[in-house]
C-alpha positions in Angstrom: -23.6 -10.6 32.0 -25.0 -13.0 34.6 -26.6 -16.1 33.4 -28.8 -18.4 35.5 -28.1 -22.1 35.6 -30.7 -24.3 34.2 -32.7 -26.2 36.8 -33.4 -29.7 35.7 -35.8 -32.5 36.7 -35.3 -36.2 36.4 -38.2 -38.5 35.4 -38.6 -42.2 36.0 -40.7 -43.4 33.1 -42.1 -46.9 32.8 -42.9 -48.3 29.3 -45.3 -51.3 29.3 -45.3 -53.4 26.2 -45.4 -57.0 25.1 -42.2 -56.5 23.2 -38.9 -55.2 24.6 -38.3 -51.5 24.2 -34.9 -49.7 24.1 -34.1 -46.5 25.8 -33.3 -44.7 22.6 -36.7 -45.6 21.2 -38.4 -44.1 24.3 -36.4 -40.9 23.9 -37.2 -40.7 20.2 -40.9 -41.3 20.9 -41.0 -38.6 23.6 -39.1 -36.2 21.4 -41.6 -36.8 18.5 -44.6 -36.3 20.8 -43.1 -33.0 22.1 -42.5 -31.9 18.5 -46.1 -32.7 17.5 -47.7 -31.1 20.5 -45.5 -28.0 21.0 -43.5 -27.6 17.8 -39.7 -27.5 17.3 -39.3 -24.4 19.5 -41.2 -26.0 22.4 -39.4 -29.3 22.1 -36.0 -27.5 22.0 -36.8 -25.7 25.3 -37.3 -29.0 27.0 -33.6 -30.0 26.8 -34.7 -33.6 26.9 -31.9 -36.1 27.5 -31.8 -39.9 28.1 -29.9 -40.8 31.3 -30.2 -44.5 32.1 -32.1 -47.7 31.1 -33.1 -50.1 33.9 -34.2 -53.0 31.7 -34.5 -55.5 34.5 -36.9 -53.2 36.4 -38.6 -51.9 33.3 -38.1 -48.2 33.6 -36.0 -45.4 32.1 -34.6 -42.2 33.4 -35.0 -39.0 31.4 -33.9 -35.4 32.2 -35.6 -32.2 31.2 -35.6 -28.5 32.1 -37.8 -27.6 35.1 -39.9 -25.1 33.0 -40.7 -27.8 30.4 -41.7 -30.5 32.9 -45.5 -30.1 32.3 -44.9 -30.3 28.5 -42.8 -33.4 28.8 -45.3 -35.1 31.1 -48.1 -34.3 28.6 -46.0 -35.7 25.8 -45.3 -38.9 27.6 -49.0 -39.4 28.3 -49.8 -39.0 24.6 -47.6 -41.8 23.4 -49.5 -44.9 22.3 -47.0 -46.7 20.1 -43.2 -46.9 19.7 -41.7 -48.3 16.5 -45.2 -49.6 15.5 -45.4 -51.6 18.8 -48.4 -50.8 21.1 -47.1 -49.3 24.3 -48.3 -47.6 27.5 -45.9 -45.1 29.1 -46.3 -43.7 32.6 -44.3 -41.1 34.6 -43.6 -42.9 37.9 -41.6 -40.3 39.8 -40.1 -36.9 39.3 -37.1 -35.5 41.3 -34.7 -32.6 41.3 -31.7 -34.8 41.6 -30.7 -38.1 40.1 -29.6 -39.4 43.5 -32.9 -38.7 45.1 -34.8 -40.2 42.1 -32.8 -43.4 42.3 -33.4 -43.6 46.1 -37.1 -43.1 45.6 -37.5 -45.7 42.9 -35.3 -48.2 44.8 -37.4 -47.8 48.0 -40.7 -48.1 46.1 -39.5 -51.3 44.3 -41.1 -50.3 41.0 -40.8 -53.8 39.5 
């Protein structure tokens, strides 16, 4: 039986807060928001994964399935606090490959 490979999207996500935020905290917050908005089944379809943390530039890279991209973006927009710290999270860029995303974010100087 033929199976299709999963197409993925990479998101550059910026978390703005007065206190430092870890990448795992961002991933947990997005996962919790996905679960609250779309349930366990919807969250599991996203295949959400943490890729890298650019602390000096203040953004994180997450990976999700292409079909779940609108759900993940909606979940990111709904986050207002992480670990009881007020925070604002924005999706800066989306790309189909990690290499292209890093190139786009480096050229835009997202600091």
